[in-house]
C-alpha positions as CSV (number, residue, x, y, z in Angstrom):
1,X,0.0,-0.1,-0.1
2,X,1.0,3.5,-0.4
3,X,2.6,5.0,2.6
4,X,1.2,8.3,4.1
5,X,3.5,11.1,4.1
6,X,4.6,12.3,7.6
7,X,4.2,15.8,9.2
8,X,3.9,17.0,12.8
9,X,0.5,17.0,13.8
10,X,-1.2,20.4,14.6
11,X,-2.5,21.1,18.0
12,X,-6.3,21.8,18.1
13,X,-9.3,21.8,20.7
14,X,-9.7,18.3,22.2
15,X,-12.8,16.6,20.6
16,X,-14.6,13.9,22.4
17,X,-15.0,10.3,21.1
18,X,-13.0,7.7,19.2
19,X,-11.7,7.6,15.9
20,X,-11.6,4.0,14.0
21,X,-8.9,3.6,11.4
22,X,-9.4,0.7,9.0
23,X,-6.3,0.1,6.9
24,X,-4.2,-3.0,6.4
25,X,-0.8,-0.9,6.1
26,X,0.4,-0.7,9.8
27,X,2.7,2.2,9.1
28,X,-0.3,4.1,7.4
29,X,-2.3,3.3,10.7
30,X,0.4,4.6,13.1
31,X,0.7,7.8,10.8
32,X,-3.0,8.6,11.1
33,X,-3.2,7.7,14.7
34,X,-0.4,10.1,15.4
35,X,-2.3,12.9,13.7
36,X,-5.4,12.4,16.1
37,X,-4.1,10.5,19.2
38,X,-3.6,13.6,21.3
39,X,-7.5,14.4,21.1
40,X,-9.2,11.1,20.4
41,X,-8.9,7.5,21.6
42,X,-7.7,5.5,18.5
43,X,-9.4,2.2,17.4
44,X,-7.4,0.1,14.8
45,X,-8.5,-2.5,12.3
46,X,-6.2,-4.2,9.8
47,X,-8.9,-5.0,7.3
48,X,-12.8,-4.3,6.4
49,X,-13.8,-7.4,8.4
50,X,-12.4,-6.3,11.5
51,X,-13.7,-2.8,11.0
52,X,-17.2,-3.9,10.3
53,X,-17.2,-5.9,13.9
54,X,-15.8,-2.8,15.7
55,X,-18.1,-0.3,14.0
56,X,-21.2,-2.5,14.8
57,X,-20.2,-3.9,18.3
58,X,-21.9,-0.9,20.1
59,X,-18.7,0.7,21.2
60,X,-19.9,4.3,22.3
61,X,-18.6,7.5,21.1
62,X,-17.1,6.7,17.8
63,X,-16.5,10.1,16.1
64,X,-15.5,9.1,12.7
65,X,-14.1,6.3,10.7
66,X,-10.9,6.6,8.3
67,X,-11.2,3.8,5.6
68,X,-8.6,2.5,3.2
69,X,-10.0,1.1,0.0
70,X,-7.6,-1.5,-1.0
71,X,-7.3,-4.4,1.7
72,X,-7.1,-8.1,2.0
73,X,-10.1,-10.3,3.4
74,X,-12.6,-7.2,2.7
75,X,-11.9,-4.0,1.1
76,X,-13.3,-0.6,1.7
77,X,-16.1,-0.9,-0.6
78,X,-17.2,-4.2,0.8
79,X,-16.9,-2.9,4.4
80,X,-19.4,-0.1,3.3
81,X,-21.8,-2.7,1.6
82,X,-21.6,-4.9,4.8
83,X,-22.1,-2.0,7.2
84,X,-25.1,-0.8,5.1
85,X,-26.8,-4.2,5.0
86,X,-26.5,-4.3,8.6
87,X,-28.7,-1.2,9.2
88,X,-25.8,1.4,9.7
89,X,-27.5,4.7,9.1
90,X,-25.0,7.2,8.5
91,X,-24.9,8.6,11.9
92,X,-21.0,8.5,11.9
93,X,-18.9,10.1,9.1
94,X,-16.8,7.8,7.2
95,X,-13.8,9.3,5.3
96,X,-12.1,7.4,2.4
97,X,-8.2,7.8,2.5
98,X,-6.8,6.2,-0.4
99,X,-4.7,6.8,-3.8
100,X,-7.5,5.3,-5.7
101,X,-8.5,7.5,-8.7
102,X,-11.0,5.3,-10.2
103,X,-14.2,7.4,-10.6
104,X,-16.4,4.3,-10.5
105,X,-14.9,3.3,-7.2
106,X,-15.2,6.9,-5.8
107,X,-18.8,7.1,-7.1
108,X,-19.7,3.8,-5.5
109,X,-18.2,5.0,-2.1
110,X,-20.1,8.1,-1.9
111,X,-23.4,6.2,-2.9
112,X,-22.8,3.9,0.0
113,X,-22.4,6.9,2.6
114,X,-18.8,8.1,2.5
115,X,-18.8,11.7,3.7
116,X,-15.4,12.8,2.1
117,X,-12.3,11.3,0.3
118,X,-8.9,12.2,1.2
119,X,-6.3,11.7,-1.5
120,X,-2.8,9.9,-0.3
121,X,-0.2,10.9,0.5
122,X,-2.2,13.1,3.0
123,X,-1.0,16.5,4.5
124,X,-1.8,16.0,8.2
125,X,-3.0,19.5,9.0
126,X,-5.4,19.3,6.2
127,X,-6.6,15.9,7.2
128,X,-7.0,16.9,10.8
129,X,-8.8,20.2,9.9
130,X,-11.3,18.5,7.3
131,X,-12.1,15.6,9.8
132,X,-12.5,17.9,12.7
133,X,-14.8,20.3,10.9
134,X,-17.2,17.1,9.8
135,X,-17.1,15.7,13.5
136,X,-18.2,19.1,14.7
137,X,-21.1,19.4,12.2
138,X,-22.3,15.8,13.1
139,X,-22.0,16.6,16.7
140,X,-23.9,19.8,16.3
141,X,-26.6,17.8,14.4
142,X,-26.8,15.3,17.1
143,X,-27.2,18.1,19.8
144,X,-30.0,19.8,17.5
145,X,-31.6,16.4,17.0
146,X,-31.7,15.7,20.6
147,X,-33.0,19.1,21.4
148,X,-35.7,18.8,18.9
149,X,-36.5,15.3,20.2
150,X,-36.6,16.7,23.8
151,X,-39.0,19.7,22.7
152,X,-41.2,17.2,20.7
153,X,-41.2,15.0,23.7
154,X,-42.5,18.0,25.9
155,X,-45.1,19.1,23.4
156,X,-46.4,15.6,23.1
157,X,-46.7,15.4,27.0
158,X,-48.5,18.7,27.0
159,X,-50.7,17.4,24.3
160,X,-51.4,14.3,26.2
161,X,-52.2,16.3,29.4
162,X,-54.7,18.5,27.6
163,X,-56.4,15.4,26.1
164,X,-56.7,13.8,29.4
165,X,-58.1,17.1,30.8
166,X,-60.6,17.4,28.0
167,X,-61.4,13.7,28.4
168,X,-62.1,14.5,32.0
169,X,-64.3,17.3,31.5
170,X,-66.2,15.4,28.7
171,X,-66.6,12.4,31.1
172,X,-67.7,14.9,34.0
173,X,-70.3,16.5,31.9
174,X,-71.7,13.3,30.5
175,X,-71.9,11.6,33.9
176,X,-73.7,14.8,35.1
177,X,-76.4,14.1,32.4
178,X,-76.7,10.5,33.2
179,X,-77.2,11.4,36.7
180,X,-80.0,14.0,35.8
181,X,-81.8,11.0,33.7
182,X,-81.7,8.9,37.1
183,X,-79.4,6.5,35.4
184,X,-76.0,5.3,37.0
185,X,-73.0,7.6,36.1
186,X,-71.2,4.4,35.2
187,X,-73.3,4.1,32.0
188,X,-71.1,6.4,30.1
189,X,-68.0,4.3,31.2
190,X,-69.7,1.1,29.9
191,X,-70.5,2.5,26.7
192,X,-66.9,3.5,26.2
193,X,-65.7,0.1,27.2
194,X,-68.4,-1.6,25.1
195,X,-67.7,0.4,22.0
196,X,-64.0,-0.2,22.2
197,X,-64.6,-3.8,22.7
198,X,-66.8,-3.9,19.4
199,X,-64.4,-2.1,17.2
200,X,-61.3,-4.0,18.7
201,X,-62.5,-7.5,18.5
202,X,-64.6,-7.6,15.4
203,X,-65.0,-6.8,11.8
204,X,-66.5,-3.3,12.6
205,X,-63.1,-2.0,13.5
206,X,-61.4,-3.5,10.5
207,X,-58.9,-0.8,9.0
208,X,-59.1,1.3,12.3
209,X,-55.9,2.0,14.1
210,X,-55.8,1.5,17.9
211,X,-55.5,5.2,18.3
212,X,-58.7,5.9,16.2
213,X,-60.6,3.3,18.2
214,X,-59.6,4.9,21.6
215,X,-60.8,8.4,20.1
216,X,-64.0,6.9,19.0
217,X,-64.5,5.2,22.4
218,X,-63.9,8.5,24.1
219,X,-66.3,10.4,21.7
220,X,-69.1,7.7,22.7
221,X,-69.4,8.9,26.0
222,X,-71.1,12.1,24.5
223,X,-73.8,10.2,22.6
224,X,-76.6,11.3,25.0
225,X,-75.3,14.9,25.8
226,X,-78.4,16.4,24.1
227,X,-80.5,14.9,27.1
228,X,-79.5,18.2,28.9
229,X,-82.1,20.0,27.0
230,X,-84.7,17.6,27.6
231,X,-87.3,18.5,30.4
232,X,-87.1,16.4,33.9
233,X,-90.7,15.4,33.1
234,X,-90.1,13.8,30.0
235,X,-86.5,12.6,30.7
236,X,-87.4,10.8,34.1
237,X,-91.0,9.8,33.3
238,X,-91.6,6.4,34.8
239,X,-94.0,5.0,32.2
240,X,-94.4,5.2,28.4
241,X,-94.0,8.4,26.6
242,X,-96.7,10.0,24.7
243,X,-96.5,10.7,20.9
244,X,-95.7,14.3,21.5
245,X,-93.3,13.6,24.6
246,X,-91.4,11.1,22.2
247,X,-91.0,13.7,19.7
248,X,-89.5,15.9,22.3
249,X,-87.2,13.2,23.6
250,X,-85.9,12.6,20.0
251,X,-84.6,16.1,19.8
252,X,-81.7,15.1,22.2
253,X,-79.8,13.7,19.2
254,X,-80.1,17.4,17.2
255,X,-79.4,19.2,20.7
256,X,-76.4,17.2,21.4
257,X,-74.9,17.8,17.9
258,X,-75.5,21.4,18.3
259,X,-74.3,21.7,21.7
260,X,-70.9,20.1,20.7
261,X,-70.6,22.6,17.8
262,X,-70.8,25.5,20.3
263,X,-67.9,24.3,22.3
264,X,-64.7,25.7,20.9
265,X,-62.2,23.4,22.7
266,X,-64.3,20.6,21.8
267,X,-64.0,21.5,17.9
268,X,-60.4,21.1,18.5
269,X,-60.5,17.6,19.8
270,X,-59.3,15.0,17.4
271,X,-62.7,13.1,18.6
272,X,-65.0,16.0,17.4
273,X,-66.1,14.6,14.3
274,X,-66.9,11.3,15.8
275,X,-68.8,12.6,18.9
276,X,-70.7,15.0,16.5
277,X,-71.9,12.2,14.4
278,X,-72.5,9.8,17.2
279,X,-74.5,12.3,19.3
280,X,-76.6,12.9,16.0
281,X,-77.0,9.5,14.6
282,X,-76.9,6.9,17.4
283,X,-80.7,6.4,17.0
284,X,-80.7,5.6,13.3
285,X,-82.0,2.3,12.3
286,X,-80.3,0.1,9.6
287,X,-84.0,-0.2,8.1
288,X,-84.0,3.8,7.8
289,X,-86.8,4.2,10.5
290,X,-84.5,5.9,13.1
291,X,-84.1,9.7,13.8
292,X,-83.2,12.4,13.3
293,X,-82.1,12.0,9.6
294,X,-83.5,8.6,8.6
295,X,-80.4,7.4,7.5
296,X,-80.4,4.0,5.9
297,X,-78.2,0.9,5.9
298,X,-74.4,2.0,5.5
299,X,-75.4,5.5,5.3
300,X,-75.1,5.4,9.0
301,X,-71.3,5.5,9.9
302,X,-69.8,2.3,11.6
303,X,-68.8,4.1,14.8
304,X,-72.5,5.3,15.3
305,X,-73.7,1.7,14.5
306,X,-71.3,0.6,17.3
307,X,-72.5,3.0,19.8
308,X,-76.1,2.4,18.9
309,X,-75.5,-1.4,19.8
310,X,-73.5,-0.5,23.0
311,X,-76.4,1.8,24.2
312,X,-79.2,-0.6,23.3
313,X,-77.4,-3.6,25.1
314,X,-76.6,-1.4,28.2
315,X,-80.1,-0.1,28.4
316,X,-81.6,-3.8,28.2
317,X,-79.4,-5.2,30.9
318,X,-79.8,-2.5,33.5
319,X,-82.8,-0.8,35.3
320,X,-84.2,2.3,33.6
321,X,-87.2,4.4,35.0
322,X,-89.6,2.8,32.6
323,X,-88.4,-0.6,32.9
324,X,-86.6,-3.3,34.9
325,X,-83.3,-4.8,33.8
326,X,-83.2,-7.7,31.5
327,X,-80.8,-10.8,31.8
328,X,-77.9,-10.8,29.5
329,X,-79.3,-13.6,27.3
330,X,-82.6,-12.0,27.0
331,X,-80.8,-8.7,25.9
332,X,-78.7,-10.7,23.3
333,X,-81.8,-12.5,21.9
334,X,-83.8,-9.3,21.7
335,X,-81.1,-7.4,19.7
336,X,-80.5,-10.6,17.6
337,X,-84.3,-11.1,16.9
338,X,-84.8,-7.4,16.0
339,X,-87.1,-6.7,19.1
340,X,-84.8,-3.9,20.1
341,X,-83.6,-1.7,17.3
342,X,-82.6,-2.6,14.0
343,X,-79.2,-3.5,13.0
344,X,-77.4,-4.5,9.8
345,X,-75.9,-7.8,9.1
346,X,-72.3,-6.6,9.7
347,X,-73.0,-5.1,13.2
348,X,-75.1,-8.1,14.4
349,X,-72.4,-10.5,13.5
350,X,-69.8,-8.5,15.4
351,X,-72.3,-8.3,18.2
352,X,-72.6,-12.2,18.2
353,X,-68.8,-12.4,18.3
354,X,-68.3,-9.8,20.8
355,X,-71.2,-10.2,23.4
356,X,-69.5,-12.7,25.7
357,X,-66.8,-10.3,26.3
358,X,-69.1,-7.3,26.4
359,X,-70.9,-9.2,29.2
360,X,-67.7,-9.8,31.2
361,X,-67.3,-5.8,31.3
362,X,-70.0,-5.9,33.9
363,X,-68.9,-6.0,37.4
364,X,-72.2,-7.4,38.9
365,X,-72.5,-10.9,37.7
366,X,-75.8,-12.6,36.8
367,X,-77.7,-13.9,39.7
368,X,-80.8,-16.0,40.0
369,X,-83.7,-14.2,41.3
370,X,-87.4,-15.5,41.4
371,X,-86.7,-17.6,38.3
372,X,-85.2,-15.0,36.4
373,X,-81.7,-13.8,35.8
374,X,-80.7,-10.1,36.1
375,X,-77.7,-8.2,36.0
């Protein structure tokens, strides 16, 4: 191999880290080491194979690699190809130090991630200045990247806290509505859990990310927010509603959607679109006989279909001011047979799959009472 021209190394500001020298010529390694040894720890490899092992062995603080081209066992180009195939991402600058003038070789080296090429015989102060400058640049990039990542983490944490606060505010408001309608405040939590169960475990959630399903489940707790506008005499009437009263009750879907639109913070929430749609359409029916818009079939968004199923199931298996609770088995049969609501074939198939898991979400086990199972 060509020997490297010797000169006294220049004194520079100390740089942290290590420099890996990959060269089969011991004299060349010694000369290069002499240029950098005052300020860097030196690692040496006599061929590309040894160099690959060192570079990929998780040795910390390797600041740069000085790489020869012509070497036995594994040459410089093969070294670059190997580390690239092992997932090396270019986070450490590699300098090609060679007398090679073949443009194809040099072009290949640059394509494989070489930062700079230094021709032999080298001039020590020029090598030192070029290598130090690039190392400083890479270190500055790492510091900047770390700063950006830290700031992004802080922003993400702030956003998470805001979402948690929004979720808590939504849950409190929704629970207040449930208490006003003489229902258990746990109803909204069960609707959240059942909706999530349906979307996670059945075809209803196909194509949705886990994050989207979480957002929809959170939005589901706002399904009955419009009941805040319904008079107590109708909302808590213990018997069957008259036709006129039922028309008033039906308006809770429109009032809920309007209410959500008027909350500026809610419009900024990622679940607003889902919450609005669910509040308005969770009483639509697959046969088109629901309200308020008479949507039919797949015109009803899948998340509103899921919440409608969850709401129906929970209403059946719990006491209401107008009825006693049905058993889980009775509720299941009523939904599948169409005695309670009208759901599409996809939603019903999903319900059959998820119902055993939905049943387990209830803290109170079925008990036998006067020959009838209740929840």
